[in-house]
N, C-alpha and C positions, 0 to 999 in steps of 0.2 A: 368538538362542540363547546367545550369549556373555553377555548381561546376565542372562538367566534362570539360567545355570549359576553365574554370579557370585553372584546373589541366594542360590541354594541352598547354596552353600559357606559364605557370610559369616553367613546367618541359622542355619545348622547349627552354626557355630563359635562363635555367641555363647554367653556363660557369665555366669552371675550370682556368680561366685566374687569373694570380696572378701578384703583383707587388713586385719586389725583389730589395732591396737596395744593392749597391756594395761599398766597401771600398778598394781603392788602389789594384785593381785586375790587373793582366797582360792583355794586349789587347787581346790576343788570348782567354782568358777565357771570357772576356767581350763580345766578338763577338759571342762565342758559347752560352752563356746565352741569349743574345739578340733574338736568334732563338727560345728560349723555352718561354720567359716571358717577360713583360715590366720591363725594368731596369731602376733604378735611381741612380745616383752617388753621394756619401756623402764623404766629406773629412776625417771625423773620425767615428769611432765606435759609439761614444757618440751622434754624429748627426743622424747616422742610428736608433740607439735606440730611440731617441726622436721622430723621424718620426713615428716609429713603436708604441710608446705609444699614438700617435696621430691618429693611425690606417690609416696612409698614405701608409704603406707598409705591406706586409704579412710576410716578411722574409728578412734577410740580410745575406751577406757572405763576409768574408774577410779571408786572408791567414797569419798565424802566425808560424814561424818556419817551413814553407813548409807544414803546415797542415791546410786544409780549416776548418775555424770556421763558423758554420751556426747557426743563431739565428731564431728561429720560433716564431711567435707572439702567437700561442696557442689558441687564444680566439674565433676563427672562425672554426666551424667544416667543413664547406665546402672548406676552403682554406689550412689547415695544410698539409694533405696528397699531395695535388697538389703540393704545394711549394717544399716539401722535394723530391718528384718525379722529378720535373723539374731540381732541382739543382743537383741531383744524376746523372740524365741523361747527364747534362751538364759535370760534372766531368768524367763520364765514357767516353763520346765522346773525351774529352781531353786527357785521358790516352791513349785511343786507337790511337789517332792521333800522340801522342809523341812516343808510341811504334812502330808504323809504321815507323816513321822517325829513330828511334833508329836501328831498325832492318835493314833498309836500309844501314845506316851507318856501321853497324857491318859486314852486308854481304859483303860490298866492301872491308872493312879491311880484313876480313877473306880470301876473294878471293886472295888479294894481298899477305898475309902470306903464303897461300897455294902455290902459284906460286913461290915465293922465296924459300920456303921449298923444292919444287920439283926440283928446280935448283940445290940446295946445295946436296940432298941426292939422287936425281935420282929416288925417290920413290913418289908414290902418297900417301899423308897423310890421316889419318882417318877423317871422317866427324866430325865437331865440332858443338856441340849444343849450339845454342845461348840463354842465359837465357832471360826469360820474364820479362819486367818491370812490377811490381805490383803496383796497385793503392794505393795511401796514404789514409787511412781511415780518413773520415772527422769527426769532432768533432761537434755534433748537441745538442744544448741546446734550451730551450723553455722560453720565456719572461713570459708566464703564464703557469702553469701546468708543466707537463713533459711527457716523452715518455710512461709512464705507465698510462697516463690518458686514461680511457675507453671512448667509444662513448656515453654511457648513461650519463657520467659526463658532456659532452658538450651539449647534447640534454636536460637535466634535467631542466635548467632554462626556456626554452621554454615551455616544457611540463608541468612544475608547473603552469606557468602563464595561460595556456590554460585551464588546468582542474579546476583551481580555477574559472576562468572566466565562463566556461561552467556550472558547477554545481551550482555556485551562481545564475547564469541567470535562471536555471530551477527551483530553490527553490523559488526565489523572484517572478517569473513570475506566477507559478501555485498557489502560496499562495496568491498573490494578486488578481488573477482571482476568487479564491474561496470567497474572500472579496466581490467581485462585484456580483457573481453568488447568493450568500446566501442573498444578501440585505444589508449587513452591511456597505458597502461603501456608498449606497444610503441613508441610514439613516443618516450617518455621514455628508454627503454633505447637508442634510436638516437642519443641525444645523448651528449656527452663526460663527462656526469656519472659520478662514481664510483658503484659499487654500494651502498656503504655510505651514500652521501648520499641515494640513492633511497630506501632502506629507511627510514633514520632520518627522511626527510621525510615519507613516508607515516605512519609511526609517530606523529610529532609531530602531524600533521594529524588523524588519527583520535583521538589522546589527548585533545585538547581537548573533544571530544564525550563521551569516556569519563569525564573528570572531572566533568562536569555529571551524568551518569547516576549515578556512584558516589556523589556527594554527595547526590543526592536520595534513593537507597536508604537510605543511613546516616541522613539526616534523618528519613525516614518510620519506620524501625525503632525509632530511639533516642528521637527527640523526639515523634513523633505516636503510635505504638503504646506508648511508655514502657516499653521493655524495659529491664531493669536494666543499667547501665553503671557499672562501678566504677573502670574505668582512665581514662587520659587521653584526651580526646576527639581531640586532634590526632594522637596515636599511633594510635589507631583508624583514623582517616582514612588514615594512611600505610600501614597494613597493607592496607586496602582498595584504595588506588591501585596498590600493588605487585601484588596479586592480579589487578586489572583489566589491568595492564601485561602481566602473564604471558598472560592470556587475549587480549589484543590481538596480542601477537607470535605466539601459536599460531594465532590465527584468519587471520592474514596468510600464515603458513606453509602451512596446510592448503588455504587457498584457491588455492595455486598449483597443487595437484594435482586441481582441480575445474574441469570446464568449464561447469557450470550450477549454479544454486542448489540443484537437487535432489540432485546429487552431493555438494555441501557439507553438505547436511542429513544425508547418510547417514554423516557422520563423528560425529554427535552420539551416537547409540547406542554407538559404539565407543570415543569419546574422552571425551565430556562426562559422559553419564549415569553411567558406572561411577565417576566421581570422588565422587559423592554417598556411595558406600558407605565412602570413606576420608576423610569430612569430620568424623568425630568422633561421628556419629549412632549407631555401632554398635561394640560392644566387639570388638576383633580380638585379644585377648590369647590366645586358644585357636585363632586361625585357622592354616591350614597355612603352611609356610614360603614357598610361592609367592606366597600373598596378602600376607604380610609384606613380600616383595620388592616387589610392585606398590606397595604402600604407601609405600615409600621413594622411589619415582620418580614419584609423583603430585603435582603442584604444590598441589593443594587439601589435602592432608594437612598441609603446613607452613602454609598460609594459615589453615586452620580452627583449628589448635592455637594459633597467634598470636592469632587473634580471641577464642577462648575464654579465654586466659590474660589478655588485656586486659580484655574486658568482664566476665567472671565473677569472674576472681581478682584483678583489679587491678594486674597485673604492669606493670613499667616497661620501657623501651627495653633496659636492661641484661638484663633476663630473656628478651626474645624476639629479641635481635639474631641468634642462629643461624638461626631461621626467615626473617628478613628477608634474610639473606645467601644462603640457599639459593633464596629467591624471586628474588632479583636474578641469581643464577647461571642460573635457568631462562630469564630474560629474554635474557641474553647469549647462551646457547645457541640459543635460537629466532632471535635476531636473526642469528647466524652462519649458520645453516642457511637463512634467507631469502636471505641473500647468495649462498649456494652454488646455491640454485635459480634465481636471477636470473641467474647466470652462464650456466647452460645456456639460459635463455630469450633471452638477449642476441643480437640479430643480428649476424652478422659483418660 
């Protein structure tokens, strides 16, 4: 019920609103474009591009040699098609408006010429066909990627983060649950070992298998499926390993509240599945405030944003370090909570 309600809220809040930067456009074009999207004026193309790099606008348009020059940001799957559609609709409306004015002017001129010709020859001239004005085909370029970029290329970063998070959660949760059900954890807690050493030991032990799984998923998506990868391969792996570490720590924590695998699986609809809605696959700009709040406390939000910036936009460590810092914070919080739970389970 919670997942269905979340789907209803997010799908209902999805919006195709885009922000378009304009550079030295005629007033008539600006007014038509304002009917389609939010418009921001920039003095030069470099200023518009800088704003796009900072993700303040989704596209920009200028006119050079009577040809519309359109630049699409290309990093947001939910905005690209909408931006192109709105700009092309504006250009089409402008062309039709100009054509209507031209036809009216030509019609008046033709009528005048026909009247003069009729007075000279005394005959009714043949009907003259008025040529139609053809729209100037715009030049469309992408700041990130190109027009050949497939949908899966833009969805891959979010899907990669989700699958890594999901499967690592399952592996760590079920494995740690077996440690408890078999009595291994209880015997370990009876030893003089510190709780931090126990949690860290289990974390490192499971992490070795998590590394292998994470590398396999990244290799398959990037190298075998051939998904576009514009950033540093090692940095991408770092983001994935941090994502996997968060899932590992969360799996260890939630398994402490489960007595069987079935109870652990029940956490998936409540904790794991909702995170896919905050992985960048959906536009949440018009979502309610409580959805925006959940978005800030979900680990996959920061993981998906970092993965998208590295793979699609080619960002460096300097650009994504805040996301990595937040992911590291989640790991520390879950680690401390694990220690707190083990304190209650430790025999006196």
